[in-house]
C-alpha positions as CSV (number, residue, x, y, z in Angstrom):
1,M,-28.9,10.5,9.1
2,T,-29.1,14.3,8.7
3,Q,-29.5,15.0,5.0
4,P,-28.5,18.1,3.1
5,G,-31.1,20.8,3.5
6,D,-31.8,20.2,7.2
7,R,-31.8,23.4,9.3
8,N,-30.8,21.8,12.6
9,D,-27.9,23.4,14.5
10,P,-24.8,21.6,13.2
11,V,-23.1,21.7,16.6
12,E,-26.1,20.0,18.3
13,E,-26.2,17.4,15.5
14,V,-22.5,16.6,15.7
15,T,-22.7,16.4,19.5
16,R,-25.7,14.1,19.3
17,L,-23.9,11.8,17.0
18,L,-20.8,11.7,19.1
19,K,-22.7,11.1,22.3
20,S,-24.6,8.2,20.7
21,A,-21.4,6.5,19.5
22,A,-21.1,3.0,20.9
23,G,-18.8,0.3,19.4
24,P,-17.9,-1.8,17.7
25,V,-18.0,0.8,14.9
26,N,-17.9,4.5,15.5
27,P,-19.7,7.0,13.3
28,M,-18.3,9.1,10.5
29,V,-19.7,12.7,10.7
30,L,-19.3,14.7,7.5
31,L,-19.9,18.4,7.7
32,V,-20.9,19.8,4.3
33,G,-21.1,23.5,3.3
34,P,-19.4,26.2,1.3
35,P,-16.1,27.6,2.4
36,L,-16.3,29.9,5.5
37,S,-19.6,28.5,6.6
38,G,-18.3,27.8,10.1
39,I,-17.5,24.1,9.6
40,T,-14.3,24.0,11.7
41,R,-15.9,26.0,14.5
42,S,-18.8,23.6,14.6
43,M,-16.4,20.6,14.8
44,Y,-14.3,22.1,17.7
45,E,-17.4,23.2,19.7
46,A,-18.9,19.7,19.4
47,V,-15.7,17.9,20.4
48,Q,-15.1,20.2,23.3
49,S,-18.6,19.7,24.4
50,C,-18.8,16.0,24.6
51,L,-15.2,14.7,24.2
52,P,-13.0,17.3,26.0
53,H,-10.4,14.6,26.8
54,G,-10.4,13.0,23.5
55,R,-7.2,12.7,21.4
56,L,-7.8,14.8,18.3
57,Y,-5.7,14.0,15.2
58,R,-5.6,16.3,12.2
59,L,-4.5,14.2,9.2
60,T,-5.2,13.8,5.5
61,A,-6.6,10.8,3.6
62,A,-3.2,10.6,1.9
63,D,-1.5,10.5,5.3
64,L,-3.7,7.6,6.3
65,A,-3.2,5.7,3.0
66,A,0.6,6.0,3.4
67,R,0.7,4.4,6.8
68,P,1.8,0.8,6.6
69,D,0.1,-0.1,9.9
70,L,-2.9,2.2,10.2
71,P,-4.5,0.6,13.3
72,S,-1.3,1.2,15.3
73,L,-2.1,5.0,15.2
74,F,-4.9,4.4,17.6
75,S,-3.3,1.8,19.9
76,G,-3.1,3.9,23.1
77,D,-5.8,5.2,25.5
78,G,-8.6,6.9,23.7
79,P,-11.1,8.1,22.8
80,Y,-9.7,9.1,19.4
81,V,-11.2,11.7,17.1
82,L,-9.8,12.0,13.6
83,W,-10.4,15.3,11.8
84,L,-10.2,15.2,8.0
85,D,-10.6,18.8,6.9
86,G,-11.4,19.9,3.4
87,L,-11.7,16.6,1.7
88,T,-11.2,16.3,-2.0
89,P,-13.0,13.8,-4.3
90,A,-9.8,11.8,-4.4
91,D,-9.7,11.7,-0.6
92,L,-13.2,10.3,-0.6
93,V,-12.2,7.6,-3.1
94,L,-9.2,6.6,-0.8
95,L,-11.4,6.5,2.3
96,G,-13.9,4.3,0.5
97,R,-11.1,1.8,-0.5
98,G,-10.7,0.3,2.9
99,I,-9.3,3.2,5.1
100,L,-12.6,3.9,6.9
101,D,-13.0,0.1,7.6
102,Q,-9.7,0.3,9.5
103,V,-10.3,3.5,11.3
104,L,-14.0,3.5,12.4
105,P,-13.6,0.5,14.8
106,R,-10.9,2.6,16.6
107,A,-11.8,6.3,16.2
108,L,-14.6,8.7,15.6
109,V,-14.2,10.4,12.2
110,L,-15.1,14.0,11.7
111,A,-14.6,15.4,8.2
112,S,-15.6,18.3,6.0
113,I,-16.1,18.8,2.3
114,D,-17.2,21.7,0.2
115,T,-20.8,21.4,-1.2
116,F,-19.4,21.9,-4.7
117,W,-17.3,18.7,-4.5
118,A,-19.9,16.6,-2.8
119,D,-22.5,17.5,-5.4
120,R,-20.1,16.7,-8.2
121,V,-19.3,13.3,-6.8
122,L,-23.0,12.4,-6.3
123,R,-23.8,13.4,-9.8
124,D,-21.1,11.2,-11.3
125,S,-21.9,7.6,-12.2
126,S,-18.5,6.2,-13.1
127,A,-17.0,3.2,-11.3
128,A,-13.9,5.3,-10.8
129,T,-15.6,7.4,-8.1
130,A,-17.9,4.6,-6.8
131,P,-15.9,4.3,-3.5
132,A,-16.4,8.1,-2.9
133,R,-20.2,7.8,-3.4
134,T,-20.2,4.8,-1.0
135,V,-18.6,7.1,1.6
136,L,-21.2,9.8,1.0
137,L,-24.2,7.6,0.9
138,E,-23.4,4.7,3.3
139,Y,-20.7,5.6,5.7
140,A,-21.2,9.3,6.4
141,N,-23.8,11.0,8.6
142,R,-24.0,14.2,6.5
143,I,-24.7,17.4,8.3
144,T,-25.3,20.6,6.3
145,V,-23.7,23.6,8.0
146,P,-26.1,26.5,7.2
147,F,-24.4,29.6,5.8
148,T,-27.0,32.2,6.7
149,L,-26.8,33.9,10.1
150,T,-29.3,33.4,12.9
151,P,-30.6,36.5,14.7
152,R,-28.5,35.5,17.8
153,E,-25.3,35.3,15.6
154,R,-26.1,38.7,14.0
155,S,-26.4,40.3,17.4
156,W,-23.2,38.7,18.7
157,L,-21.2,40.0,15.7
158,R,-22.5,43.5,16.1
159,E,-21.6,43.5,19.8
160,M,-18.1,42.2,19.0
161,G,-17.6,44.9,16.4
162,Y,-17.4,42.6,13.4
163,P,-19.1,43.5,10.1
164,V,-22.3,41.6,9.7
165,S,-22.3,39.8,6.3
166,K,-23.7,36.5,4.9
167,G,-22.3,33.9,7.3
168,I,-20.7,33.9,10.7
169,A,-17.3,32.6,9.7
170,E,-17.4,34.7,6.5
171,S,-18.1,37.8,8.7
172,L,-15.3,37.0,11.1
173,V,-12.6,37.0,8.4
174,G,-14.3,39.6,6.1
175,G,-14.8,37.2,3.2
176,E,-16.8,39.6,1.0
177,N,-14.3,42.4,1.6
178,L,-11.5,40.0,0.5
179,I,-13.5,39.0,-2.6
180,K,-13.8,42.7,-3.5
181,H,-10.0,43.1,-2.9
182,Y,-9.4,40.1,-5.2
183,R,-11.6,41.4,-8.0
184,R,-10.2,44.9,-7.8
185,G,-6.7,43.5,-8.0
186,A,-7.3,42.7,-11.7
187,R,-6.8,46.5,-12.2
188,S,-4.9,47.7,-9.2
189,N,-2.4,44.9,-8.9
190,P,-2.6,42.6,-11.9
191,D,0.5,40.6,-10.9
192,G,-0.9,39.9,-7.5
193,H,-4.3,39.1,-8.9
194,R,-2.8,36.6,-11.4
195,L,-0.9,34.9,-8.6
196,V,-4.0,34.5,-6.4
197,Q,-6.0,33.4,-9.4
198,A,-3.4,30.7,-10.2
199,V,-3.4,29.4,-6.6
200,V,-7.3,29.4,-6.5
201,D,-7.3,27.3,-9.7
202,V,-4.9,24.8,-8.1
203,R,-7.5,24.3,-5.4
204,R,-10.3,24.1,-7.9
205,C,-8.3,21.5,-9.8
206,G,-8.5,19.2,-6.7
207,V,-5.2,20.0,-4.9
208,H,-6.1,21.4,-1.5
209,R,-2.9,21.2,0.5
210,P,-0.8,24.2,1.5
211,L,1.7,25.3,-1.1
212,H,5.4,26.1,-0.4
213,E,6.9,29.3,-1.7
214,D,8.9,27.6,-4.4
215,E,5.7,26.0,-5.7
216,L,4.1,29.4,-5.7
217,Q,7.0,30.8,-7.7
218,S,6.8,27.9,-10.1
219,L,3.1,28.6,-10.7
220,W,4.1,32.3,-11.2
221,E,6.7,31.3,-13.8
222,A,4.3,28.9,-15.5
223,Q,2.1,31.8,-16.4
224,G,5.0,33.2,-18.5
225,R,6.3,35.7,-15.9
226,C,9.9,36.2,-16.9
227,D,10.9,39.9,-16.8
228,D,12.3,40.7,-13.3
229,S,10.4,37.6,-12.3
230,L,11.8,37.2,-8.7
231,H,11.1,40.8,-7.7
232,A,7.8,40.8,-9.4
233,F,6.8,37.5,-7.7
234,R,7.8,38.9,-4.3
235,R,5.6,42.0,-4.9
236,A,2.7,39.8,-6.1
237,L,3.0,37.6,-3.0
238,D,3.2,40.7,-0.7
239,W,-0.1,42.0,-2.2
240,A,-1.8,38.6,-2.1
241,S,-0.9,38.1,1.6
242,S,-1.7,41.7,2.7
243,I,-4.8,42.2,4.9
244,P,-7.2,44.7,3.3
245,E,-9.4,47.0,5.3
246,G,-12.5,45.1,6.7
247,A,-10.7,41.7,6.7
248,T,-8.7,39.7,9.2
249,T,-6.6,37.7,6.7
250,G,-5.1,37.9,3.3
251,L,-6.1,36.0,0.2
252,L,-3.0,33.9,0.8
253,F,-2.0,33.2,4.4
254,R,0.4,31.0,6.3
255,A,-0.9,27.5,7.2
256,R,-1.3,26.2,10.7
257,G,-2.3,29.5,12.2
258,G,0.7,31.3,10.7
259,E,3.2,28.8,12.1
260,S,3.9,27.1,8.8
261,D,6.2,28.0,5.9
262,A,3.5,26.9,3.5
263,W,0.7,29.0,2.2
264,R,-3.0,28.4,1.9
265,V,-5.4,30.3,-0.3
266,L,-8.7,31.6,1.0
267,G,-11.3,28.8,0.2
268,Y,-14.0,31.5,0.0
269,A,-12.2,32.9,-3.1
270,A,-12.3,29.5,-4.7
271,G,-15.9,29.2,-3.9
272,A,-16.6,32.6,-5.4
273,D,-14.9,31.6,-8.6
274,N,-17.0,28.4,-8.6
275,G,-20.2,30.6,-8.4
276,D,-21.0,30.4,-4.7
277,H,-23.3,33.0,-3.1
278,G,-24.3,34.7,-6.3
279,H,-20.8,35.4,-7.6
280,K,-20.2,34.9,-11.3
281,A,-18.4,31.6,-11.9
282,R,-15.0,31.8,-13.7
283,P,-14.3,29.0,-16.1
284,L,-11.3,26.7,-15.4
285,D,-9.5,27.0,-18.6
286,D,-6.9,24.7,-20.3
287,G,-4.0,26.7,-18.9
288,A,-5.1,26.1,-15.3
289,W,-5.3,22.3,-15.8
290,K,-2.0,22.3,-17.6
291,R,-0.2,24.4,-15.0
292,T,-1.5,22.2,-12.2
293,R,-0.4,19.0,-14.0
294,E,3.0,20.3,-14.8
295,V,3.9,22.1,-11.6
296,F,2.6,19.5,-9.1
297,A,4.2,16.3,-10.1
298,D,4.0,14.6,-6.7
299,V,1.9,11.4,-6.9
300,D,-0.6,12.6,-4.2
301,D,-1.2,15.8,-6.2
302,Q,-1.5,13.9,-9.5
303,Y,-4.0,11.5,-8.2
304,A,-6.1,14.3,-6.7
305,L,-5.9,16.2,-10.0
306,G,-6.8,13.1,-12.0
307,I,-10.0,12.4,-10.1
308,A,-11.0,16.1,-10.1
309,A,-10.3,16.4,-13.8
310,H,-12.6,13.4,-14.5
311,L,-15.4,15.1,-12.5
312,H,-14.9,18.3,-14.6
313,G,-15.1,16.3,-17.8
314,R,-11.4,16.8,-18.6
315,A,-10.7,13.3,-19.9
316,D,-7.2,14.0,-21.3
317,T,-6.0,15.6,-18.0
318,A,-7.5,12.7,-16.0
319,R,-5.8,10.1,-18.1
320,L,-2.4,11.9,-18.0
321,A,-2.5,12.5,-14.3
322,L,-3.7,9.0,-13.3
323,T,-1.1,7.4,-15.7
324,H,1.6,9.5,-14.1
325,T,0.5,8.4,-10.6
326,V,0.7,4.7,-11.7
327,Q,4.1,5.1,-13.3
328,V,5.8,7.1,-10.6
329,S,4.3,5.4,-7.5
330,A,6.0,2.4,-6.0
331,P,3.9,-0.7,-7.0
332,E,2.9,-1.3,-3.3
333,H,1.8,2.3,-2.7
334,P,-2.0,2.5,-2.2
335,L,-2.2,5.4,-4.7
336,A,-0.7,3.2,-7.4
337,A,-3.5,0.7,-7.0
338,A,-6.2,3.4,-6.6
339,A,-5.0,5.3,-9.7
340,D,-4.7,2.1,-11.8
341,D,-8.3,1.0,-10.8
342,A,-9.6,4.5,-11.7
343,L,-7.8,4.5,-15.0
344,R,-9.1,1.0,-15.9
345,S,-12.6,2.0,-15.0
346,L,-12.6,5.2,-17.1
347,E,-11.0,3.4,-20.1
348,A,-13.7,0.7,-19.9
349,E,-16.4,3.3,-19.8
350,G,-14.7,5.3,-22.7
351,S,-14.3,8.3,-20.4
352,V,-10.5,8.7,-21.1
């Protein structure tokens, strides 16, 4: 198993693991790194190299948990590759509660997680997150994707006309220029800055999925924006999604390569607010947790919020979110059982 800190080329490591796969159980390969470290590129290059005819599925752990007959997803001709991008701690818990046991005999699993979340899960000692630690320590072949550029990558970026910055994926989108744009927005466009900050905080609170425009507007209104709110919201969204000089995307951008109606926030901005790459960490205040809990009432979001809140030491938010998940979910829904078990574990440990 490649452990964090290894400097081997991640594409070569993933390729080696995929080529060595031989039943009855396939490997799970977990790519770990900060946002914009080139994780997705590494995955695609490795799959194209050794499984060009494989059937690649892009799903979420919640998608898998909701399927009544998960093995039927992989009933045709393979090989199958399941790509789980941007795992949350709650996703890891779900995977460790029997999902991987159903998938790995039938498909190779490639996944990614931010270093920030992986470290938080590994530092935790509660029974509530024990399935997540089992995934990290026993199921996953963890490969660290190095952020720093190699000399070859620096030369290639210069030849292609891209700005050479900290990492290759970060350079390709102009990550540091976007962070400067984000920071300067506090003065130049405070409404847009507040919108981006609110969406960044939703991700930092454990909800990683794309957000629909009405959800963005609800976040906006939850901050107390009431005067001319619709027009002000539209202006804020226009600024947040604009592409500044030296970048190739906005801080908010359409999901699925621009084909979706839902919006994603630049993960690199969330990493910067978490303290990645020498940036000053911004505290997650009470308002951020409260807004996320009140605006995102869906059971998937509440479960993700509950697990993330526990890892941040936010016991009250964890209890409220997990209790909501149990009460609103159908009794047979996997999230109901997962949330109930987590809640019972935390109550027994005195953590909520």
